[in-house]
N, C-alpha and C positions, 0 to 999 in steps of 0.2 A: 272487907277486912281480911287480912292474911297474917295477922300476928301469930295465931296458933300454929300455922304452917312454918313460919320463920323460926319459932321457938323449937318446933319438932326437929327441923333440919339442923339448927344450931347444936342441939343436944347430941344429935347423931355424929356431926363432924368434929365435935370437941372431945375426941378420943385419940390416943396415940396409935391404936390398932385399927382405925377405920380403913376400910378397903372399898374398892369399886364393887366387889361382889356383895358386900353388905348393903350397898345402896340399890343394886339390881334387885336383890331379894325384897327389900323394903318397898320399892316402887311397884314391883309385880304384885305384891300382896295388896297394894292400894289400888290395883286395877289397871296400871299402865304396863301391859304385857310386852309392849315393844320397847323394852329397856335393855340396852347392851352395855357391856363394860369390857375394857381390855387394858392390859398393863404394858407400858412402854419403858424400856430401860435407857438410861443415859449414862454419862461418864461417872456421875457421883450419886447413883441411886436410881429410883424409878418413880413413876407416878401412874395413877389409874385414871383413865378417861371414861366418862359416862355419857351415853347418848340416849335420850328419851324422846320417843315420838308420841305426841298426844293427837290422835286423829280428830279431824273436824267432820261435821255431818256432811259438808259439801266440799271437803278438801281433796287433795290429790289421792290420798289413801283410799277414799271411796269413789275414785274416778270422777270427782266433781271439779268445777271450774275455779274454786277459790284458791287464793294465794297462801303460801306457807311462810310463816314468820319464824326466824331463828332467834333464839335467846341464848347467848353465849356468856358463860362466866369465865372471864379471862383473868389469870392470876399466875403468881409464881408458886405459891403453896398455901395450904391451910394451917401449917404449923412449921416451927423451926427447931424441932427437937433434935438433939438434946440441949441446944443453947437456950431455948425458951420453953417454958412449960405452959401448955394450953394453946387455944386457937389464936392465930395472929390476925391483925387488921386486914392483911392481904387476902384473907379468906372470904371477904364480903362479896366478891364477884360470884364465887361458887355458891355461897349461901343464898344470894338473890336468885340465881338461875334455878337452883334446885327447889327453892320455895315456890317459884312460879309453877314448876311441874307438879308439885304436891297440891297446890291450890287448884290447879286445873283438874287434877285427878279427883279431888273432893267435889268440885263442881259437877264433873261428869257423873259421879255416883249419885248426886242429888238430882240429876236430870238436866243440868245446864251444859249443853255441848256447843262449843264455838263453831262458827261456819268453816273456817279454814284450819288446816293442820298447824301445829306448833311443834318445833323441834328444839329441845333444850340440850345443850352440850357444854361440858366443862371437864375439869380434871381435879383430882384431890391428891395432895402429897403432904402428909403430916410431918415429914422430915425434909423440908426444902432448905435451900441455902440462903444465907444473908450476904448481900453484896453491897459495896460502897456506892453511894449515889448522893448528889447534892440536891436539896438540902437535907435529905433523910435517906437512910439505907433502904434498899429495895429487897424484896424476896425474889429468888430465882429458882425456877424449876430445875430438877436434875436433867430435864430434856430441854434442849435449846428452843428458843421462841419460834424460830423458823420451822423447826420440826414439829412443833405443837399445832401449828395452824391447820394442816390438813386433817388433823384428828378432831377438830372442833367445828370447822366450816364444812357444812354439808351442801352438795350441789343442788339439793332440793329447796334450799332456803332462798326465797324471793326477796327478802330484806332481812337485815340483822340488827338486833340490839346487842351491843357488847357491854356487859356490866363489869365494872372494875373499881376497886378502891382507888380513889384519887385524892389522897389527903397528905401526901408527902411533897407538897409544893407550896409556892406563894403566889400562884396564878389566880385561883378562885378560893377566897377565904371566907366562905359561908357554909354553915352546917346544913346538910340535907342531901338533896339529889340534884343533879344537873344533867343536861344533854349537850352533845356536841353538834356542830354543823354536820350535815350529811356528807359522807365521802363515797365517791364512786369512781373506780378505775383511775385513780390518781388525781382526781379533781376534788377539791374542797368546795362544796356547794353551799347555798344559802341554808340557814336553819329552817327546818320544816315547820310551817305555820300550824299544820295539823297536830304535830307532836308537841309544839309549844302549848296549844290549847289543852291537850290531854295532861300535860305536866301541871298546868294551872288547876285543872279539875281534881287531880289526885292529891296535890299538896295543899291546895287552898291558898297558895302564895303566888307572887309574881314568879315567872319561870326564870331559872338560872341557866346560863349557857356557859359551858366550858370552852375557852378558846384553845384551838389547836393550830399547829403550823404544819408546813409541808414536811418538816423533820419528823413529826409524829406519825406520818403515814408512810414512811420509808422503813425498810427492814431493820430490825435490831442488829447491832454488830457492824454497822456500816461506818462507824466513826463519828456520827453526829449525835447531838443531844436529843433525847426523847423525854417528854413529860412523864410518860409511863407507857404501859403496853396496851392501853385501852383501845387503840385504833388498829392494832396489829391484825385482827381478822380481815380487815379490808384488803390485805395483801393476797388473800387466797380466794377471791371471788369477784365477779362482775356485778353482784347485787349491791344495792346501796346499804351502807353501814352507818349507824348512829351509835355513839358511845353514851352509856348511862353511867355517870360518875357518882360514887358515894363520897361526899365532900365534908370538910370540917373548917372551922375558923382557924384552927392552929395546925402547925405542921406535925403530922403524926407518921412515924415510920411504918412501913408495911409489916415490920417485924414486931410491932408493939402488941402485947397481949392485953386483954381486958378493954380493948378500944372499940369493939363493934357496937354501933348504935342501932339497936334492933328496930326502933321506930323509923329510922331513916331507911333501913333495909326493907321494912314492911311497905313504906311508901314506894320504894323502887319496885317491889314485887307487884303492887297494885298497878303501878304505871305500866309495867310490861304486859300485864293481863289486859288492861284497857286498850293498849296498842294492838294486842293480838286480836281482840274483838273487832276493832275498827278496821284493821288491815285485812282481816279475813272477809269482812263484809264489804270491802272496797270503798270505805268512807274516809280513809286517811292515806296520804301519800308521803313517802320519804323524800321524794324529789320531783321536779317538774321535767318529764321526758322531753318536751319541746325545747325548753331552755338548755337542757343538757346537749341536745343535738345541735343547737346553735353554737355552743362552745366547741363541739367536735369539728364542725364545719369551719369555724373561724381559726381555731388554734391547734387543731389536731389532737391526736391521742396523747394521754399522759400516763399510759400503762407502764411506761419505763420506770415510774416511781414505785411500782409494785415489785420490782425485781432488784436484786443486788448488783450494783454497778461500781466499778473502781473509779 
């Protein structure tokens, strides 16, 4: 159970003066000393990026062989002040990722250390922008999406879970959490059976899968429609990426306040932790390397989808 950690992070983020330095101090006090933060300025403001390393007992940090999982909270902003008062729905990606870090910190303090390293990365902006989007407005960071990717995607990540609010659409109209197919180097691959099983275990329900298209795995600002930003981290890595979507039955704008469903976020947090356990232990795969190599041999590289082309 991670509800305590979700509530703690929610209360921290739901402030107009929250900063990356506040989070750095908080996580260091909770035992995660390898926590960094930095501020990036854009045309219409700034946002603070947060990078947290949770070492595993046999992970790369300790010169071990275990793989590193990246958990990225991808979003536009956690608030839309002064237009909106309070934390917005779009904050759920950051909330999920930071709750994962806090739960892992508390587990380590209790003596439960995962096999592999986990890297949590996200950004927080309590004064982000609202932008038009059909069927519901989006939140947009003061820093362009393409500029954000290098700040959250770490080369040490061997696989990535990208958590993002995905409620401003009519594609998946069920409340809870869902995963996407795996994306790697421009290919949309089959949905991971291992992660489907973990999704069933953590929710107690049949697994939900968010459909994505090739448009969703191309760079923002290229003139085509994107469901949202959930798959944008795949543009900055060769590692496999799976989106973790916080979903709803109704269309909810990212700028809506009072819309965060903490039990759904808690389920997403537990799912990320179970994936981190299994991935570090080598008992779950994001994709089938043999099948991926068949695709490369037969159809060639699709890396061109990871870059901006006119």
